[in-house]
N, CA, C and O atoms as a Maestro MAE file, in Angstrom:
{
 s_m_m2io_version
 :::
 2.0.0
}

f_m_ct {
 s_m_title
 :::
 protein
 m_atom[236] {
  # First column is atom index #
  i_m_mmod_type
  r_m_x_coord
  r_m_y_coord
  r_m_z_coord
  i_m_residue_number
  s_m_chain_name
  s_m_pdb_residue_name
  s_m_pdb_atom_name
  i_m_atomic_number
  :::
  1 25 51.391 38.695 290.037 1 A "MET " " N  " 7
  2 3 51.076 39.110 288.707 1 A "MET " " CA " 6
  3 2 51.287 40.626 288.595 1 A "MET " " C  " 6
  4 15 50.829 41.397 289.438 1 A "MET " " O  " 8
  5 25 52.000 41.033 287.519 2 A "LYS " " N  " 7
  6 3 52.276 42.451 287.316 2 A "LYS " " CA " 6
  7 2 51.107 43.138 286.636 2 A "LYS " " C  " 6
  8 15 50.445 42.570 285.767 2 A "LYS " " O  " 8
  9 25 50.871 44.371 287.050 3 A "ARG " " N  " 7
  10 3 49.837 45.178 286.402 3 A "ARG " " CA " 6
  11 2 50.451 45.893 285.202 3 A "ARG " " C  " 6
  12 15 51.607 46.311 285.264 3 A "ARG " " O  " 8
  13 25 49.714 46.036 284.135 4 A "PRO " " N  " 7
  14 3 50.252 46.803 282.997 4 A "PRO " " CA " 6
  15 2 50.343 48.278 283.378 4 A "PRO " " C  " 6
  16 15 49.472 48.820 284.058 4 A "PRO " " O  " 8
  17 25 51.410 48.903 282.926 5 A "THR " " N  " 7
  18 3 51.604 50.317 283.247 5 A "THR " " CA " 6
  19 2 50.925 51.186 282.206 5 A "THR " " C  " 6
  20 15 50.827 50.819 281.035 5 A "THR " " O  " 8
  21 25 50.462 52.328 282.645 6 A "ALA " " N  " 7
  22 3 49.811 53.276 281.734 6 A "ALA " " CA " 6
  23 2 50.880 53.963 280.890 6 A "ALA " " C  " 6
  24 15 51.991 54.188 281.369 6 A "ALA " " O  " 8
  25 25 50.562 54.298 279.641 7 A "PRO " " N  " 7
  26 3 51.543 54.990 278.804 7 A "PRO " " CA " 6
  27 2 51.851 56.376 279.381 7 A "PRO " " C  " 6
  28 15 50.990 57.013 279.989 7 A "PRO " " O  " 8
  29 25 53.082 56.826 279.181 8 A "ALA " " N  " 7
  30 3 53.500 58.127 279.695 8 A "ALA " " CA " 6
  31 2 52.752 59.225 278.964 8 A "ALA " " C  " 6
  32 15 52.557 59.138 277.752 8 A "ALA " " O  " 8
  33 25 52.334 60.249 279.674 9 A "ARG " " N  " 7
  34 3 51.623 61.372 279.070 9 A "ARG " " CA " 6
  35 2 52.611 62.426 278.620 9 A "ARG " " C  " 6
  36 15 53.573 62.736 279.323 9 A "ARG " " O  " 8
  37 25 52.365 62.976 277.437 10 A "ARG " " N  " 7
  38 3 53.218 64.044 276.929 10 A "ARG " " CA " 6
  39 2 52.794 65.356 277.569 10 A "ARG " " C  " 6
  40 15 51.602 65.587 277.768 10 A "ARG " " O  " 8
  41 25 53.750 66.218 277.895 11 A "PRO " " N  " 7
  42 3 53.368 67.517 278.471 11 A "PRO " " CA " 6
  43 2 52.653 68.369 277.424 11 A "PRO " " C  " 6
  44 15 52.857 68.201 276.221 11 A "PRO " " O  " 8
  45 25 51.829 69.268 277.893 12 A "ALA " " N  " 7
  46 3 51.113 70.170 276.984 12 A "ALA " " CA " 6
  47 2 52.129 71.079 276.290 12 A "ALA " " C  " 6
  48 15 53.126 71.460 276.903 12 A "ALA " " O  " 8
  49 25 51.892 71.433 275.017 13 A "PRO " " N  " 7
  50 3 52.840 72.304 274.318 13 A "PRO " " CA " 6
  51 2 52.874 73.689 274.948 13 A "PRO " " C  " 6
  52 15 51.866 74.174 275.462 13 A "PRO " " O  " 8
  53 25 54.027 74.312 274.904 14 A "LEU " " N  " 7
  54 3 54.219 75.642 275.460 14 A "LEU " " CA " 6
  55 2 53.679 76.673 274.481 14 A "LEU " " C  " 6
  56 15 53.972 76.607 273.287 14 A "LEU " " O  " 8
  57 25 52.906 77.608 274.964 15 A "ARG " " N  " 7
  58 3 52.346 78.676 274.141 15 A "ARG " " CA " 6
  59 2 52.911 80.011 274.615 15 A "ARG " " C  " 6
  60 15 53.343 80.151 275.759 15 A "ARG " " O  " 8
  61 25 52.897 80.986 273.712 16 A "ARG " " N  " 7
  62 3 53.437 82.293 274.062 16 A "ARG " " CA " 6
  63 2 52.685 82.896 275.240 16 A "ARG " " C  " 6
  64 15 53.282 83.599 276.055 16 A "ARG " " O  " 8
  65 25 51.391 82.636 275.342 17 A "SER " " N  " 7
  66 3 50.597 83.193 276.437 17 A "SER " " CA " 6
  67 2 51.036 82.635 277.793 17 A "SER " " C  " 6
  68 15 50.701 83.212 278.828 17 A "SER " " O  " 8
  69 25 51.782 81.519 277.807 18 A "ASP " " N  " 7
  70 3 52.289 80.942 279.049 18 A "ASP " " CA " 6
  71 2 53.536 81.665 279.554 18 A "ASP " " C  " 6
  72 15 53.930 81.492 280.707 18 A "ASP " " O  " 8
  73 25 54.157 82.476 278.695 19 A "ILE " " N  " 7
  74 3 55.404 83.151 279.043 19 A "ILE " " CA " 6
  75 2 55.096 84.597 279.400 19 A "ILE " " C  " 6
  76 15 54.479 85.303 278.602 19 A "ILE " " O  " 8
  77 25 55.513 85.065 280.591 20 A "PRO " " N  " 7
  78 3 55.228 86.453 280.959 20 A "PRO " " CA " 6
  79 2 55.992 87.433 280.073 20 A "PRO " " C  " 6
  80 15 57.099 87.140 279.621 20 A "PRO " " O  " 8
  81 25 55.396 88.590 279.830 21 A "ALA " " N  " 7
  82 3 56.029 89.615 278.999 21 A "ALA " " CA " 6
  83 2 57.272 90.153 279.698 21 A "ALA " " C  " 6
  84 15 57.265 90.373 280.909 21 A "ALA " " O  " 8
  85 25 58.339 90.363 278.931 22 A "ALA " " N  " 7
  86 3 59.603 90.833 279.505 22 A "ALA " " CA " 6
  87 2 59.758 92.349 279.408 22 A "ALA " " C  " 6
  88 15 60.605 92.927 280.089 22 A "ALA " " O  " 8
  89 25 58.970 92.983 278.589 23 A "GLY " " N  " 7
  90 3 59.097 94.424 278.423 23 A "GLY " " CA " 6
  91 2 58.180 94.898 277.323 23 A "GLY " " C  " 6
  92 15 57.232 94.207 276.951 23 A "GLY " " O  " 8
  93 25 58.465 96.089 276.797 24 A "PRO " " N  " 7
  94 3 57.598 96.612 275.746 24 A "PRO " " CA " 6
  95 2 57.648 95.731 274.500 24 A "PRO " " C  " 6
  96 15 58.684 95.156 274.168 24 A "PRO " " O  " 8
  97 25 56.516 95.638 273.826 25 A "ALA " " N  " 7
  98 3 56.442 94.826 272.607 25 A "ALA " " CA " 6
  99 2 57.266 95.478 271.506 25 A "ALA " " C  " 6
  100 15 57.275 96.702 271.370 25 A "ALA " " O  " 8
  101 25 57.953 94.662 270.727 26 A "ARG " " N  " 7
  102 3 58.709 95.175 269.592 26 A "ARG " " CA " 6
  103 2 58.580 94.200 268.444 26 A "ARG " " C  " 6
  104 15 58.189 93.049 268.634 26 A "ARG " " O  " 8
  105 25 58.904 94.654 267.280 27 A "ARG " " N  " 7
  106 3 58.757 93.825 266.094 27 A "ARG " " CA " 6
  107 2 59.754 92.671 266.136 27 A "ARG " " C  " 6
  108 15 60.946 92.865 266.374 27 A "ARG " " O  " 8
  109 25 59.242 91.480 265.903 28 A "ALA " " N  " 7
  110 3 60.105 90.298 265.886 28 A "ALA " " CA " 6
  111 2 60.891 90.263 264.578 28 A "ALA " " C  " 6
  112 15 60.382 90.641 263.523 28 A "ALA " " O  " 8
  113 25 62.126 89.807 264.665 29 A "SER " " N  " 7
  114 3 62.933 89.710 263.451 29 A "SER " " CA " 6
  115 2 63.661 88.375 263.425 29 A "SER " " C  " 6
  116 15 64.024 87.832 264.469 29 A "SER " " O  " 8
  117 25 63.869 87.856 262.231 30 A "GLY " " N  " 7
  118 3 64.668 86.640 262.049 30 A "GLY " " CA " 6
  119 2 64.205 85.475 262.882 30 A "GLY " " C  " 6
  120 15 63.062 85.031 262.781 30 A "GLY " " O  " 8
  121 25 65.101 84.988 263.702 31 A "THR " " N  " 7
  122 3 64.834 83.814 264.523 31 A "THR " " CA " 6
  123 2 63.683 84.062 265.482 31 A "THR " " C  " 6
  124 15 62.907 83.152 265.775 31 A "THR " " O  " 8
  125 25 63.571 85.288 265.970 32 A "GLY " " N  " 7
  126 3 62.487 85.615 266.902 32 A "GLY " " CA " 6
  127 2 61.114 85.431 266.295 32 A "GLY " " C  " 6
  128 15 60.196 84.969 266.973 32 A "GLY " " O  " 8
  129 25 60.954 85.787 265.018 33 A "SER " " N  " 7
  130 3 59.644 85.635 264.387 33 A "SER " " CA " 6
  131 2 59.308 84.160 264.182 33 A "SER " " C  " 6
  132 15 58.147 83.765 264.293 33 A "SER " " O  " 8
  133 25 60.315 83.349 263.885 34 A "VAL " " N  " 7
  134 3 60.090 81.907 263.732 34 A "VAL " " CA " 6
  135 2 59.691 81.308 265.075 34 A "VAL " " C  " 6
  136 15 58.737 80.532 265.146 34 A "VAL " " O  " 8
  137 25 60.400 81.654 266.127 35 A "LEU " " N  " 7
  138 3 60.080 81.133 267.456 35 A "LEU " " CA " 6
  139 2 58.688 81.585 267.885 35 A "LEU " " C  " 6
  140 15 57.932 80.802 268.460 35 A "LEU " " O  " 8
  141 25 58.349 82.824 267.614 36 A "SER " " N  " 7
  142 3 57.020 83.332 267.968 36 A "SER " " CA " 6
  143 2 55.927 82.554 267.245 36 A "SER " " C  " 6
  144 15 54.903 82.220 267.841 36 A "SER " " O  " 8
  145 25 56.138 82.265 265.968 37 A "ALA " " N  " 7
  146 3 55.146 81.510 265.199 37 A "ALA " " CA " 6
  147 2 54.964 80.113 265.783 37 A "ALA " " C  " 6
  148 15 53.840 79.619 265.873 37 A "ALA " " O  " 8
  149 25 56.051 79.482 266.175 38 A "ILE " " N  " 7
  150 3 55.970 78.141 266.750 38 A "ILE " " CA " 6
  151 2 55.282 78.173 268.104 38 A "ILE " " C  " 6
  152 15 54.470 77.299 268.405 38 A "ILE " " O  " 8
  153 25 55.595 79.175 268.926 39 A "LEU " " N  " 7
  154 3 54.954 79.275 270.237 39 A "LEU " " CA " 6
  155 2 53.468 79.593 270.103 39 A "LEU " " C  " 6
  156 15 52.658 79.106 270.892 39 A "LEU " " O  " 8
  157 25 53.104 80.400 269.118 40 A "ASP " " N  " 7
  158 3 51.703 80.769 268.936 40 A "ASP " " CA " 6
  159 2 50.872 79.642 268.360 40 A "ASP " " C  " 6
  160 15 49.709 79.485 268.734 40 A "ASP " " O  " 8
  161 25 51.439 78.850 267.454 41 A "HIS " " N  " 7
  162 3 50.661 77.874 266.718 41 A "HIS " " CA " 6
  163 2 51.004 76.429 267.033 41 A "HIS " " C  " 6
  164 15 50.438 75.528 266.414 41 A "HIS " " O  " 8
  165 25 51.904 76.172 267.967 42 A "GLY " " N  " 7
  166 3 52.239 74.803 268.335 42 A "GLY " " CA " 6
  167 2 53.110 74.139 267.287 42 A "GLY " " C  " 6
  168 15 53.685 74.827 266.443 42 A "GLY " " O  " 8
  169 25 53.223 72.830 267.318 43 A "PRO " " N  " 7
  170 3 54.045 72.133 266.334 43 A "PRO " " CA " 6
  171 2 53.515 72.375 264.919 43 A "PRO " " C  " 6
  172 15 52.384 72.010 264.600 43 A "PRO " " O  " 8
  173 25 54.336 72.989 264.084 44 A "VAL " " N  " 7
  174 3 53.932 73.288 262.707 44 A "VAL " " CA " 6
  175 2 55.043 72.887 261.748 44 A "VAL " " C  " 6
  176 15 56.212 72.809 262.128 44 A "VAL " " O  " 8
  177 25 54.667 72.636 260.512 45 A "ALA " " N  " 7
  178 3 55.640 72.281 259.478 45 A "ALA " " CA " 6
  179 2 56.443 73.517 259.076 45 A "ALA " " C  " 6
  180 15 56.000 74.649 259.270 45 A "ALA " " O  " 8
  181 25 57.621 73.286 258.517 46 A "ARG " " N  " 7
  182 3 58.469 74.399 258.069 46 A "ARG " " CA " 6
  183 2 57.763 75.277 257.053 46 A "ARG " " C  " 6
  184 15 57.912 76.499 257.070 46 A "ARG " " O  " 8
  185 25 56.996 74.657 256.169 47 A "SER " " N  " 7
  186 3 56.285 75.447 255.158 47 A "SER " " CA " 6
  187 2 55.264 76.372 255.807 47 A "SER " " C  " 6
  188 15 55.065 77.495 255.343 47 A "SER " " O  " 8
  189 25 54.617 75.917 256.871 48 A "ASN " " N  " 7
  190 3 53.656 76.769 257.575 48 A "ASN " " CA " 6
  191 2 54.358 77.881 258.337 48 A "ASN " " C  " 6
  192 15 53.835 78.992 258.420 48 A "ASN " " O  " 8
  193 25 55.531 77.606 258.895 49 A "VAL " " N  " 7
  194 3 56.294 78.658 259.577 49 A "VAL " " CA " 6
  195 2 56.665 79.744 258.573 49 A "VAL " " C  " 6
  196 15 56.572 80.933 258.879 49 A "VAL " " O  " 8
  197 25 57.085 79.340 257.378 50 A "ALA " " N  " 7
  198 3 57.430 80.317 256.348 50 A "ALA " " CA " 6
  199 2 56.214 81.161 255.975 50 A "ALA " " C  " 6
  200 15 56.332 82.373 255.798 50 A "ALA " " O  " 8
  201 25 55.055 80.533 255.856 51 A "ARG " " N  " 7
  202 3 53.835 81.267 255.523 51 A "ARG " " CA " 6
  203 2 53.450 82.215 256.649 51 A "ARG " " C  " 6
  204 15 53.064 83.354 256.388 51 A "ARG " " O  " 8
  205 25 53.549 81.766 257.896 52 A "LEU " " N  " 7
  206 3 53.163 82.583 259.043 52 A "LEU " " CA " 6
  207 2 54.089 83.771 259.249 52 A "LEU " " C  " 6
  208 15 53.642 84.834 259.679 52 A "LEU " " O  " 8
  209 25 55.369 83.606 258.950 53 A "THR " " N  " 7
  210 3 56.343 84.676 259.180 53 A "THR " " CA " 6
  211 2 56.587 85.531 257.954 53 A "THR " " C  " 6
  212 15 57.228 86.578 258.042 53 A "THR " " O  " 8
  213 25 56.074 85.088 256.794 54 A "GLY " " N  " 7
  214 3 56.306 85.847 255.567 54 A "GLY " " CA " 6
  215 2 57.696 85.650 255.013 54 A "GLY " " C  " 6
  216 15 58.158 86.447 254.197 54 A "GLY " " O  " 8
  217 25 58.373 84.594 255.447 55 A "SER " " N  " 7
  218 3 59.723 84.306 254.973 55 A "SER " " CA " 6
  219 2 59.663 83.715 253.559 55 A "SER " " C  " 6
  220 15 58.729 82.985 253.229 55 A "SER " " O  " 8
  221 25 60.658 84.031 252.730 56 A "PRO " " N  " 7
  222 3 60.674 83.416 251.397 56 A "PRO " " CA " 6
  223 2 60.996 81.931 251.502 56 A "PRO " " C  " 6
  224 15 61.711 81.504 252.408 56 A "PRO " " O  " 8
  225 25 60.465 81.150 250.571 57 A "ARG " " N  " 7
  226 3 60.743 79.702 250.561 57 A "ARG " " CA " 6
  227 2 62.135 79.460 250.024 57 A "ARG " " C  " 6
  228 15 62.559 80.094 249.058 57 A "ARG " " O  " 8
  229 25 62.834 78.552 250.644 58 A "ARG " " N  " 7
  230 3 64.173 78.148 250.164 58 A "ARG " " CA " 6
  231 2 64.047 76.859 249.403 58 A "ARG " " C  " 6
  232 15 63.193 76.030 249.718 58 A "ARG " " O  " 8
  233 25 64.867 76.680 248.424 59 A "ARG " " N  " 7
  234 3 64.851 75.443 247.650 59 A "ARG " " CA " 6
  235 2 66.105 74.658 247.876 59 A "ARG " " C  " 6
  236 15 66.271 73.581 247.304 59 A "ARG " " O  " 8
  :::
 }
 m_bond[235] {
  # First column is bond index #
  i_m_from
  i_m_to
  i_m_order
  :::
  1 1 2 1
  2 2 3 1
  3 3 4 2
  4 3 5 1
  5 5 6 1
  6 6 7 1
  7 7 8 2
  8 7 9 1
  9 9 10 1
  10 10 11 1
  11 11 12 2
  12 11 13 1
  13 13 14 1
  14 14 15 1
  15 15 16 2
  16 15 17 1
  17 17 18 1
  18 18 19 1
  19 19 20 2
  20 19 21 1
  21 21 22 1
  22 22 23 1
  23 23 24 2
  24 23 25 1
  25 25 26 1
  26 26 27 1
  27 27 28 2
  28 27 29 1
  29 29 30 1
  30 30 31 1
  31 31 32 2
  32 31 33 1
  33 33 34 1
  34 34 35 1
  35 35 36 2
  36 35 37 1
  37 37 38 1
  38 38 39 1
  39 39 40 2
  40 39 41 1
  41 41 42 1
  42 42 43 1
  43 43 44 2
  44 43 45 1
  45 45 46 1
  46 46 47 1
  47 47 48 2
  48 47 49 1
  49 49 50 1
  50 50 51 1
  51 51 52 2
  52 51 53 1
  53 53 54 1
  54 54 55 1
  55 55 56 2
  56 55 57 1
  57 57 58 1
  58 58 59 1
  59 59 60 2
  60 59 61 1
  61 61 62 1
  62 62 63 1
  63 63 64 2
  64 63 65 1
  65 65 66 1
  66 66 67 1
  67 67 68 2
  68 67 69 1
  69 69 70 1
  70 70 71 1
  71 71 72 2
  72 71 73 1
  73 73 74 1
  74 74 75 1
  75 75 76 2
  76 75 77 1
  77 77 78 1
  78 78 79 1
  79 79 80 2
  80 79 81 1
  81 81 82 1
  82 82 83 1
  83 83 84 2
  84 83 85 1
  85 85 86 1
  86 86 87 1
  87 87 88 2
  88 87 89 1
  89 89 90 1
  90 90 91 1
  91 91 92 2
  92 91 93 1
  93 93 94 1
  94 94 95 1
  95 95 96 2
  96 95 97 1
  97 97 98 1
  98 98 99 1
  99 99 100 2
  100 99 101 1
  101 101 102 1
  102 102 103 1
  103 103 104 2
  104 103 105 1
  105 105 106 1
  106 106 107 1
  107 107 108 2
  108 107 109 1
  109 109 110 1
  110 110 111 1
  111 111 112 2
  112 111 113 1
  113 113 114 1
  114 114 115 1
  115 115 116 2
  116 115 117 1
  117 117 118 1
  118 118 119 1
  119 119 120 2
  120 119 121 1
  121 121 122 1
  122 122 123 1
  123 123 124 2
  124 123 125 1
  125 125 126 1
  126 126 127 1
  127 127 128 2
  128 127 129 1
  129 129 130 1
  130 130 131 1
  131 131 132 2
  132 131 133 1
  133 133 134 1
  134 134 135 1
  135 135 136 2
  136 135 137 1
  137 137 138 1
  138 138 139 1
  139 139 140 2
  140 139 141 1
  141 141 142 1
  142 142 143 1
  143 143 144 2
  144 143 145 1
  145 145 146 1
  146 146 147 1
  147 147 148 2
  148 147 149 1
  149 149 150 1
  150 150 151 1
  151 151 152 2
  152 151 153 1
  153 153 154 1
  154 154 155 1
  155 155 156 2
  156 155 157 1
  157 157 158 1
  158 158 159 1
  159 159 160 2
  160 159 161 1
  161 161 162 1
  162 162 163 1
  163 163 164 2
  164 163 165 1
  165 165 166 1
  166 166 167 1
  167 167 168 2
  168 167 169 1
  169 169 170 1
  170 170 171 1
  171 171 172 2
  172 171 173 1
  173 173 174 1
  174 174 175 1
  175 175 176 2
  176 175 177 1
  177 177 178 1
  178 178 179 1
  179 179 180 2
  180 179 181 1
  181 181 182 1
  182 182 183 1
  183 183 184 2
  184 183 185 1
  185 185 186 1
  186 186 187 1
  187 187 188 2
  188 187 189 1
  189 189 190 1
  190 190 191 1
  191 191 192 2
  192 191 193 1
  193 193 194 1
  194 194 195 1
  195 195 196 2
  196 195 197 1
  197 197 198 1
  198 198 199 1
  199 199 200 2
  200 199 201 1
  201 201 202 1
  202 202 203 1
  203 203 204 2
  204 203 205 1
  205 205 206 1
  206 206 207 1
  207 207 208 2
  208 207 209 1
  209 209 210 1
  210 210 211 1
  211 211 212 2
  212 211 213 1
  213 213 214 1
  214 214 215 1
  215 215 216 2
  216 215 217 1
  217 217 218 1
  218 218 219 1
  219 219 220 2
  220 219 221 1
  221 221 222 1
  222 222 223 1
  223 223 224 2
  224 223 225 1
  225 225 226 1
  226 226 227 1
  227 227 228 2
  228 227 229 1
  229 229 230 1
  230 230 231 1
  231 231 232 2
  232 231 233 1
  233 233 234 1
  234 234 235 1
  235 235 236 2
  :::
 }
}
């Protein structure tokens, strides 16, 4: 008789604090600010990324 297998566990989301600093801090721009928002806040909707980065909404 086969035993039921446990469901696969998802890895923990990557946060900016998990990544070592590469050098002096500088202002994020464009794609960097979007990536920073995602790393800081985890999986977020596009509308929340726009709010967090101050980007204008596109229609």
